[in-house]
C-alpha positions as a LaTeX table, in Angstrom:
\begin{tabular}{lrrr}
\hline
Residue & $x$ (\AA) & $y$ (\AA) & $z$ (\AA) \\
\hline
Met1 & $-25.24$ & 25.20 & 10.03 \\
Met2 & $-26.52$ & 25.56 & 6.46 \\
Leu3 & $-24.98$ & 23.62 & 3.58 \\
Ser4 & $-23.30$ & 25.80 & 1.01 \\
Arg5 & $-24.64$ & 26.00 & $-2.53$ \\
Lys6 & $-22.69$ & 24.29 & $-5.31$ \\
Ile7 & $-20.86$ & 26.22 & $-8.01$ \\
Tyr8 & $-18.29$ & 25.18 & $-10.59$ \\
Leu9 & $-14.82$ & 26.67 & $-11.01$ \\
Lys10 & $-14.14$ & 25.51 & $-14.54$ \\
Asn11 & $-14.96$ & 21.78 & $-14.10$ \\
Leu12 & $-14.25$ & 21.68 & $-10.37$ \\
Pro13 & $-17.34$ & 21.46 & $-8.14$ \\
Ile14 & $-17.17$ & 23.69 & $-5.07$ \\
Gly15 & $-19.66$ & 23.63 & $-2.22$ \\
Gly16 & $-22.85$ & 21.64 & $-1.83$ \\
Gly17 & $-21.06$ & 18.73 & $-0.20$ \\
Ser18 & $-18.30$ & 18.47 & $-2.84$ \\
Ala19 & $-14.81$ & 17.43 & $-1.81$ \\
Ile20 & $-12.86$ & 20.28 & $-0.25$ \\
Ser21 & $-10.32$ & 21.62 & $-2.73$ \\
Val22 & $-6.83$ & 22.90 & $-1.97$ \\
Gln23 & $-5.75$ & 26.20 & $-3.49$ \\
Thr24 & $-2.40$ & 27.92 & $-3.56$ \\
Met25 & $-0.91$ & 31.00 & $-5.20$ \\
Thr26 & 2.14 & 31.36 & $-7.41$ \\
Lys27 & 4.92 & 33.39 & $-5.87$ \\
Leu28 & 6.80 & 35.00 & $-8.74$ \\
Pro29 & 6.13 & 37.69 & $-11.37$ \\
Thr30 & 3.27 & 36.51 & $-13.55$ \\
Arg31 & 4.79 & 38.18 & $-16.62$ \\
Asp32 & 7.70 & 35.67 & $-16.48$ \\
Tyr33 & 5.85 & 32.97 & $-18.40$ \\
Pro34 & 8.53 & 30.20 & $-18.41$ \\
Ala35 & 9.00 & 30.43 & $-14.64$ \\
Leu36 & 5.26 & 30.74 & $-14.06$ \\
Ala37 & 4.47 & 27.68 & $-16.16$ \\
Met38 & 7.17 & 25.65 & $-14.42$ \\
Gln39 & 5.82 & 26.54 & $-10.98$ \\
Ile40 & 2.26 & 25.68 & $-12.00$ \\
Arg41 & 3.45 & 22.26 & $-13.19$ \\
Gln42 & 5.13 & 21.70 & $-9.82$ \\
Leu43 & 1.97 & 22.73 & $-7.99$ \\
Ile44 & $-0.18$ & 20.35 & $-10.03$ \\
Val45 & 2.19 & 17.49 & $-9.19$ \\
Ala46 & 2.00 & 18.53 & $-5.51$ \\
Gly47 & $-1.79$ & 18.19 & $-5.65$ \\
Ala48 & $-3.11$ & 21.74 & $-6.07$ \\
Asp49 & $-6.75$ & 21.80 & $-7.17$ \\
Val50 & $-6.88$ & 25.55 & $-7.85$ \\
Ile51 & $-4.02$ & 27.94 & $-8.63$ \\
Arg52 & $-4.26$ & 31.69 & $-8.17$ \\
Val53 & $-1.92$ & 34.09 & $-9.94$ \\
Ser54 & $-1.37$ & 37.77 & $-9.30$ \\
Val55 & $-2.37$ & 40.12 & $-12.11$ \\
Lys56 & $-0.82$ & 43.39 & $-11.06$ \\
Phe57 & 0.41 & 44.86 & $-14.35$ \\
Asn58 & $-0.72$ & 44.87 & $-17.97$ \\
Glu59 & 2.39 & 42.83 & $-18.75$ \\
Asp60 & 0.97 & 39.99 & $-16.67$ \\
Val61 & $-2.04$ & 39.42 & $-18.92$ \\
Pro62 & $-0.32$ & 37.58 & $-21.82$ \\
Ser63 & 1.23 & 35.06 & $-19.43$ \\
Leu64 & $-2.12$ & 34.60 & $-17.72$ \\
Ala65 & $-3.78$ & 33.88 & $-21.04$ \\
Arg66 & $-1.11$ & 31.32 & $-21.95$ \\
Val67 & $-1.32$ & 29.32 & $-18.72$ \\
Val68 & $-5.12$ & 29.33 & $-18.88$ \\
Lys69 & $-4.91$ & 27.65 & $-22.27$ \\
Glu70 & $-2.06$ & 25.31 & $-21.35$ \\
Phe71 & $-3.30$ & 23.83 & $-18.05$ \\
Asp72 & $-6.51$ & 22.07 & $-17.13$ \\
Val73 & $-6.35$ & 23.16 & $-13.48$ \\
Pro74 & $-8.62$ & 26.15 & $-12.73$ \\
Ile75 & $-6.62$ & 29.39 & $-12.84$ \\
Val76 & $-7.87$ & 32.31 & $-10.73$ \\
Ala77 & $-6.64$ & 35.86 & $-11.32$ \\
Asp78 & $-5.94$ & 37.92 & $-8.20$ \\
Ile79 & $-7.00$ & 41.52 & $-8.82$ \\
His80 & $-6.53$ & 44.60 & $-6.66$ \\
Phe81 & $-7.15$ & 48.30 & $-7.35$ \\
Asn82 & $-7.26$ & 48.17 & $-11.17$ \\
Tyr83 & $-10.68$ & 47.04 & $-12.41$ \\
Arg84 & $-9.42$ & 47.14 & $-16.01$ \\
Leu85 & $-7.10$ & 44.25 & $-15.21$ \\
Ala86 & $-10.13$ & 42.32 & $-14.01$ \\
Ile87 & $-11.70$ & 42.83 & $-17.42$ \\
Glu88 & $-8.51$ & 41.70 & $-19.16$ \\
Ala89 & $-8.33$ & 38.62 & $-16.96$ \\
Ile90 & $-11.91$ & 37.77 & $-17.85$ \\
Lys91 & $-11.09$ & 38.11 & $-21.54$ \\
Ala92 & $-8.06$ & 35.84 & $-21.00$ \\
Gly93 & $-10.44$ & 33.05 & $-20.04$ \\
Cys94 & $-9.45$ & 32.41 & $-16.43$ \\
Ala95 & $-11.84$ & 30.29 & $-14.36$ \\
Gly96 & $-12.29$ & 32.95 & $-11.74$ \\
Ile97 & $-11.18$ & 36.33 & $-10.46$ \\
Arg98 & $-10.63$ & 37.47 & $-6.90$ \\
Leu99 & $-11.86$ & 41.00 & $-6.19$ \\
Asn100 & $-11.05$ & 42.88 & $-3.00$ \\
Pro101 & $-14.00$ & 45.04 & $-1.83$ \\
Gly102 & $-11.46$ & 47.18 & 0.00 \\
Asn103 & $-10.00$ & 48.54 & $-3.23$ \\
Ile104 & $-12.52$ & 47.82 & $-6.04$ \\
Ser105 & $-15.99$ & 48.84 & $-4.89$ \\
Asp106 & $-17.31$ & 51.49 & $-7.28$ \\
Gly107 & $-20.67$ & 50.36 & $-8.67$ \\
Arg108 & $-19.92$ & 51.59 & $-12.17$ \\
Arg109 & $-16.69$ & 49.62 & $-12.32$ \\
Ile110 & $-18.36$ & 46.50 & $-11.02$ \\
Lys111 & $-20.98$ & 46.91 & $-13.74$ \\
Glu112 & $-18.22$ & 47.01 & $-16.37$ \\
Ile113 & $-16.61$ & 43.90 & $-14.89$ \\
Leu114 & $-19.90$ & 42.01 & $-14.99$ \\
Lys115 & $-20.51$ & 43.17 & $-18.58$ \\
Ala116 & $-17.18$ & 41.60 & $-19.51$ \\
Val117 & $-18.21$ & 38.38 & $-17.76$ \\
Glu118 & $-21.44$ & 38.33 & $-19.77$ \\
Asp119 & $-19.65$ & 39.02 & $-23.05$ \\
Phe120 & $-16.53$ & 36.89 & $-22.73$ \\
Asn121 & $-16.75$ & 34.33 & $-19.92$ \\
Pro122 & $-20.29$ & 33.65 & $-18.55$ \\
Ser123 & $-19.17$ & 30.69 & $-16.40$ \\
Leu124 & $-16.56$ & 32.74 & $-14.52$ \\
Val125 & $-16.62$ & 32.72 & $-10.71$ \\
Ile126 & $-16.02$ & 35.89 & $-8.71$ \\
Arg127 & $-14.44$ & 35.43 & $-5.33$ \\
Val128 & $-15.36$ & 38.21 & $-2.92$ \\
Gly129 & $-12.08$ & 38.31 & $-1.01$ \\
Ile130 & $-12.39$ & 40.10 & 2.32 \\
Asn131 & $-9.22$ & 40.84 & 4.29 \\
Ser132 & $-9.45$ & 42.44 & 7.72 \\
Gly133 & $-6.50$ & 44.67 & 6.83 \\
Ser134 & $-8.16$ & 46.23 & 3.77 \\
Leu135 & $-11.81$ & 46.74 & 4.60 \\
Pro136 & $-14.03$ & 49.22 & 2.76 \\
Glu137 & $-14.57$ & 52.62 & 4.35 \\
Gly138 & $-17.21$ & 53.08 & 7.02 \\
Leu139 & $-16.62$ & 49.82 & 8.90 \\
Ala140 & $-13.74$ & 50.79 & 11.15 \\
Asp141 & $-15.87$ & 51.20 & 14.28 \\
Met142 & $-17.27$ & 47.68 & 14.15 \\
Pro143 & $-15.63$ & 44.57 & 15.65 \\
Ala144 & $-13.35$ & 43.09 & 13.01 \\
Ala145 & $-15.35$ & 39.92 & 12.37 \\
Asp146 & $-18.63$ & 41.84 & 12.11 \\
Ala147 & $-17.04$ & 44.34 & 9.74 \\
Met148 & $-15.73$ & 41.56 & 7.49 \\
Val149 & $-19.15$ & 39.92 & 7.24 \\
Lys150 & $-20.84$ & 43.26 & 6.60 \\
Ala151 & $-18.32$ & 44.05 & 3.84 \\
Ala152 & $-19.00$ & 40.69 & 2.20 \\
Gln153 & $-22.76$ & 41.15 & 2.36 \\
Arg154 & $-22.59$ & 44.62 & 0.82 \\
Tyr155 & $-20.42$ & 43.42 & $-2.05$ \\
Ile156 & $-22.55$ & 40.36 & $-2.68$ \\
Ser157 & $-25.57$ & 42.66 & $-2.90$ \\
Leu158 & $-23.80$ & 44.76 & $-5.54$ \\
Leu159 & $-23.26$ & 41.62 & $-7.62$ \\
Glu160 & $-26.70$ & 40.13 & $-7.01$ \\
Asp161 & $-28.44$ & 43.42 & $-7.88$ \\
Arg162 & $-26.78$ & 43.14 & $-11.28$ \\
Gly163 & $-27.91$ & 39.54 & $-11.76$ \\
Phe164 & $-24.65$ & 37.81 & $-10.85$ \\
Phe165 & $-24.70$ & 34.84 & $-8.44$ \\
Asn166 & $-21.65$ & 32.73 & $-9.39$ \\
Ile167 & $-19.90$ & 33.77 & $-6.20$ \\
Lys168 & $-17.62$ & 32.37 & $-3.56$ \\
Val169 & $-16.42$ & 34.28 & $-0.51$ \\
Ser170 & $-13.35$ & 34.46 & 1.70 \\
Leu171 & $-13.03$ & 36.21 & 5.06 \\
Lys172 & $-9.43$ & 36.20 & 6.25 \\
Ser173 & $-7.55$ & 37.86 & 9.06 \\
Ser174 & $-4.06$ & 37.47 & 10.47 \\
Asp175 & $-5.80$ & 36.85 & 13.79 \\
Val176 & $-6.94$ & 33.25 & 14.05 \\
Met177 & $-9.99$ & 33.83 & 16.25 \\
Thr178 & $-11.20$ & 36.73 & 14.12 \\
Thr179 & $-10.99$ & 34.49 & 11.07 \\
Ile180 & $-12.96$ & 31.75 & 12.78 \\
Arg181 & $-15.66$ & 34.10 & 14.08 \\
Ala182 & $-16.09$ & 35.85 & 10.73 \\
Asn183 & $-16.55$ & 32.60 & 8.84 \\
Glu184 & $-18.95$ & 31.20 & 11.42 \\
Met185 & $-21.03$ & 34.38 & 11.31 \\
Phe186 & $-21.11$ & 34.39 & 7.52 \\
Arg187 & $-22.10$ & 30.74 & 7.25 \\
Asn188 & $-25.07$ & 31.42 & 9.54 \\
Val189 & $-26.45$ & 34.08 & 7.18 \\
Ser190 & $-25.38$ & 32.94 & 3.68 \\
Asp191 & $-24.96$ & 29.74 & 1.71 \\
Tyr192 & $-22.34$ & 31.00 & $-0.76$ \\
Pro193 & $-19.28$ & 28.69 & $-0.82$ \\
Leu194 & $-16.44$ & 29.72 & 1.49 \\
His195 & $-12.75$ & 29.73 & 0.70 \\
Ile196 & $-11.01$ & 29.59 & 4.08 \\
Gly197 & $-7.56$ & 30.40 & 5.41 \\
Val198 & $-5.61$ & 32.65 & 7.73 \\
Thr199 & $-3.72$ & 35.47 & 6.04 \\
Ala200 & $-0.38$ & 37.17 & 6.77 \\
Thr201 & 0.60 & 34.42 & 9.18 \\
Gly202 & 4.24 & 35.36 & 9.70 \\
Asp203 & 7.18 & 32.98 & 9.39 \\
Met204 & 6.90 & 29.31 & 8.48 \\
Glu205 & 6.48 & 28.08 & 12.05 \\
Ser206 & 3.73 & 30.51 & 13.00 \\
Gly207 & 2.14 & 30.10 & 9.58 \\
Ile208 & 1.86 & 26.35 & 9.99 \\
Val209 & 0.45 & 26.67 & 13.52 \\
Lys210 & $-2.01$ & 29.50 & 12.75 \\
Ser211 & $-3.25$ & 27.87 & 9.55 \\
Ser212 & $-3.66$ & 24.44 & 11.13 \\
Ile213 & $-5.67$ & 25.88 & 14.03 \\
Gly214 & $-7.84$ & 28.22 & 11.97 \\
Ile215 & $-8.52$ & 25.97 & 9.00 \\
Gly216 & $-8.85$ & 22.88 & 11.17 \\
Ala217 & $-11.32$ & 24.55 & 13.53 \\
Leu218 & $-13.52$ & 25.69 & 10.68 \\
Leu219 & $-13.46$ & 22.39 & 8.80 \\
Ser220 & $-14.28$ & 20.48 & 11.99 \\
Arg221 & $-17.42$ & 22.67 & 12.25 \\
Gly222 & $-18.41$ & 21.86 & 8.67 \\
Ile223 & $-17.34$ & 25.30 & 7.40 \\
Gly224 & $-15.18$ & 25.64 & 4.30 \\
Asp225 & $-15.38$ & 24.51 & 0.68 \\
Thr226 & $-11.89$ & 25.42 & $-0.51$ \\
Leu227 & $-8.80$ & 26.32 & 1.48 \\
Arg228 & $-5.41$ & 27.92 & 1.17 \\
Val229 & $-2.60$ & 27.64 & 3.67 \\
Ser230 & $-0.71$ & 30.95 & 3.47 \\
Leu231 & 2.99 & 30.45 & 4.21 \\
Ser232 & 6.10 & 32.56 & 3.79 \\
Gly233 & 7.69 & 29.82 & 1.76 \\
Pro234 & 7.36 & 27.79 & $-1.44$ \\
Pro235 & 3.76 & 27.32 & $-2.60$ \\
Met236 & 4.34 & 23.57 & $-2.82$ \\
Glu237 & 4.58 & 23.60 & 0.98 \\
Glu238 & 1.18 & 25.29 & 1.14 \\
Val239 & $-0.37$ & 22.50 & $-0.89$ \\
Lys240 & 1.40 & 19.85 & 1.16 \\
Leu241 & 0.14 & 21.26 & 4.47 \\
Gly242 & $-3.36$ & 21.79 & 3.11 \\
Arg243 & $-3.51$ & 18.16 & 2.07 \\
Ser244 & $-2.22$ & 17.11 & 5.49 \\
Ile245 & $-4.89$ & 19.11 & 7.30 \\
Leu246 & $-7.59$ & 17.40 & 5.26 \\
Arg247 & $-6.04$ & 13.97 & 5.79 \\
Phe248 & $-5.72$ & 14.33 & 9.55 \\
Leu249 & $-9.35$ & 15.46 & 9.75 \\
Gly250 & $-10.44$ & 12.42 & 7.77 \\
Met251 & $-11.41$ & 14.56 & 4.79 \\
Gly252 & $-8.65$ & 13.64 & 2.37 \\
Gln253 & $-6.65$ & 10.72 & 1.06 \\
Gly254 & $-3.13$ & 9.79 & 2.05 \\
Val255 & $-1.15$ & 7.85 & 4.62 \\
Asp256 & $-1.20$ & 8.97 & 8.25 \\
Ile257 & 2.09 & 7.91 & 9.81 \\
Ile258 & 1.69 & 8.03 & 13.57 \\
Ala259 & 4.57 & 7.63 & 15.99 \\
Cys260 & 5.23 & 7.86 & 19.70 \\
Pro261 & 7.02 & 11.03 & 20.84 \\
Thr262 & 10.00 & 8.97 & 22.10 \\
Cys263 & 11.04 & 9.02 & 25.75 \\
Gly264 & 13.27 & 7.15 & 28.17 \\
Arg265 & 11.13 & 4.01 & 27.76 \\
Ala266 & 11.83 & 3.70 & 24.05 \\
Tyr267 & 14.02 & 0.90 & 22.77 \\
Val268 & 14.14 & 2.39 & 19.29 \\
Asp269 & 14.24 & 5.99 & 18.13 \\
Ala270 & 11.08 & 6.27 & 16.00 \\
Lys271 & 12.16 & 9.41 & 14.14 \\
Pro272 & 14.48 & 7.81 & 11.54 \\
Leu273 & 11.91 & 5.14 & 10.78 \\
Val274 & 9.17 & 7.73 & 10.37 \\
Gln275 & 11.31 & 9.90 & 8.10 \\
Glu276 & 12.25 & 6.92 & 5.94 \\
Leu277 & 8.62 & 5.83 & 5.68 \\
Lys278 & 7.50 & 9.36 & 4.87 \\
Gly279 & 10.03 & 9.58 & 2.06 \\
Leu280 & 8.91 & 6.25 & 0.61 \\
Val281 & 5.24 & 7.26 & 0.73 \\
Glu282 & 5.98 & 10.51 & $-1.08$ \\
Glu283 & 8.19 & 8.82 & $-3.68$ \\
Phe284 & 5.98 & 5.78 & $-4.30$ \\
Pro285 & 2.37 & 6.86 & $-3.57$ \\
Asp286 & 0.87 & 4.02 & $-5.62$ \\
Arg287 & 2.58 & 1.45 & $-3.45$ \\
Phe288 & 0.82 & 2.90 & $-0.39$ \\
Ser289 & $-2.48$ & 3.85 & $-2.01$ \\
His290 & $-4.39$ & 1.20 & $-0.03$ \\
Ile291 & $-2.96$ & 2.25 & 3.34 \\
Ser292 & $-4.63$ & 4.77 & 5.66 \\
Arg293 & $-2.44$ & 4.55 & 8.76 \\
Ile294 & 0.97 & 3.17 & 9.73 \\
Ala295 & 2.03 & 3.18 & 13.39 \\
Val296 & 5.65 & 3.29 & 14.59 \\
Met297 & 5.97 & 2.84 & 18.36 \\
Gly298 & 9.24 & 2.80 & 20.28 \\
Cys299 & 8.25 & 0.60 & 23.21 \\
Glu300 & 5.65 & $-1.85$ & 24.48 \\
Val301 & 3.71 & 0.71 & 26.56 \\
Asn302 & 2.15 & 2.69 & 23.71 \\
Gly303 & 3.02 & 0.15 & 21.07 \\
Pro304 & 0.36 & $-2.53$ & 20.83 \\
Gly305 & $-2.61$ & $-0.26$ & 21.50 \\
Glu306 & $-1.61$ & 2.42 & 19.02 \\
Ala307 & $-0.37$ & $-0.07$ & 16.45 \\
Met308 & $-3.59$ & $-2.06$ & 16.60 \\
Asp309 & $-5.54$ & 0.95 & 15.34 \\
Ala310 & $-3.42$ & 1.08 & 12.19 \\
Asp311 & $-3.48$ & $-0.87$ & 8.95 \\
Ile312 & 0.11 & $-1.82$ & 9.71 \\
Gly313 & 2.18 & $-1.12$ & 12.79 \\
Val314 & 5.34 & $-1.91$ & 14.65 \\
Ala315 & 5.89 & $-2.02$ & 18.43 \\
Cys316 & 9.53 & $-2.15$ & 19.46 \\
Ala317 & 11.02 & $-4.07$ & 22.35 \\
Lys318 & 14.58 & $-4.72$ & 23.47 \\
Gly319 & 16.42 & $-6.04$ & 20.41 \\
Tyr320 & 13.30 & $-6.94$ & 18.44 \\
Ala321 & 9.91 & $-5.63$ & 17.29 \\
Ile322 & 6.40 & $-6.97$ & 16.78 \\
Ile323 & 4.70 & $-6.31$ & 13.44 \\
Phe324 & 0.92 & $-5.81$ & 13.50 \\
Arg325 & $-1.65$ & $-5.79$ & 10.73 \\
Asn326 & $-5.24$ & $-4.63$ & 11.34 \\
Gly327 & $-4.98$ & $-5.19$ & 15.08 \\
Arg328 & $-3.35$ & $-8.62$ & 14.89 \\
Ala329 & 0.23 & $-9.39$ & 15.87 \\
Leu330 & 1.90 & $-11.16$ & 12.96 \\
Arg331 & 5.52 & $-11.80$ & 13.76 \\
Arg332 & 8.64 & $-10.84$ & 15.62 \\
Val333 & 11.52 & $-9.32$ & 13.65 \\
Lys334 & 15.02 & $-8.10$ & 14.42 \\
Glu335 & 15.43 & $-4.38$ & 15.00 \\
Ser336 & 17.55 & $-4.18$ & 11.85 \\
Asp337 & 14.73 & $-5.72$ & 9.80 \\
Ile338 & 11.87 & $-3.41$ & 10.87 \\
Met339 & 11.61 & $-1.36$ & 7.68 \\
Gln340 & 11.87 & $-4.39$ & 5.40 \\
Ala341 & 9.15 & $-6.12$ & 7.38 \\
Leu342 & 6.85 & $-3.10$ & 7.26 \\
Leu343 & 7.22 & $-2.84$ & 3.49 \\
Glu344 & 6.56 & $-6.56$ & 3.08 \\
Glu345 & 3.30 & $-6.13$ & 4.99 \\
Val346 & 2.36 & $-3.06$ & 2.92 \\
Asp347 & 2.69 & $-5.16$ & $-0.22$ \\
Ala348 & 0.95 & $-8.18$ & 1.31 \\
Leu349 & $-2.01$ & $-6.11$ & 2.43 \\
Lys350 & $-2.38$ & $-4.75$ & $-1.10$ \\
Glu351 & $-2.66$ & $-8.28$ & $-2.44$ \\
Val352 & $-5.31$ & $-9.08$ & 0.16 \\
Lys353 & $-7.36$ & $-5.99$ & $-0.70$ \\
Asp354 & $-7.03$ & $-6.54$ & $-4.43$ \\
\hline
\end{tabular}
């Protein structure tokens, strides 16, 4: 599997072994600047590395220009059908534009877009955004994954023939396996950076499952330089899940709270403890910045083994619990004192590491 080439989206390195970045998309009319700016602030706090905004109407352009100037995070303009809006987005100074080969493919229009890049924003990145549901004409008889790769290659050639190489690519389908196959095929024939994700995933539950499978499968194969989790919900949830996928694959920072599933053997219901811990980690990230894994186990069967693999862990027994740190049992505490004891060990371990 070839390593992708490195490009820069504003100051953010993408590809070439750089850290995988998490992208999301605003979900309100771009022309409503106050609401747009507020949502972008929320997304930055949530951990978004790249934020894409829809530019559908001329009225969207002034708001786009304002957020580009106001925020340091790379802003990408999402363009469909109207190539003139692509030119206006380029003039507005956005870090990148997404073009859909299924609805902007005329060579003359692409030439005008690239002329605007040359004149107004030479560092701009163009994302060739392939969706299986909006492929260019002439590819309908091919298997979906093959058609997506072919569409990407044709469009890349249009850009390269005009001297443009600051490109990243996405190949997305609502079908998980089609998405995986298309990205694997593309990575075998091209080293342009890949933005990965599964599109049109359905409701929140299916969106979480489809995205976790598709994105996780690709990342585990070394494929993917940026990602977006597409959910029918708030964009902050997209960022949150994207970060979780990276963390659980060992590719991102954060605390992995593991817990037993709870069964008839359990002396303590792990769920309330996990929820309380999760809330504390989200509210006080600096306090937990030195922690990779916390284990909460409801009985002695799973408890010691699972807890010993964690920075800090608890294994519950009848009326009491054992606190572990780095594989070593430290002390016995009352059931009512479990959370206090865990937090004491979190703080103590920080002092040790410092």
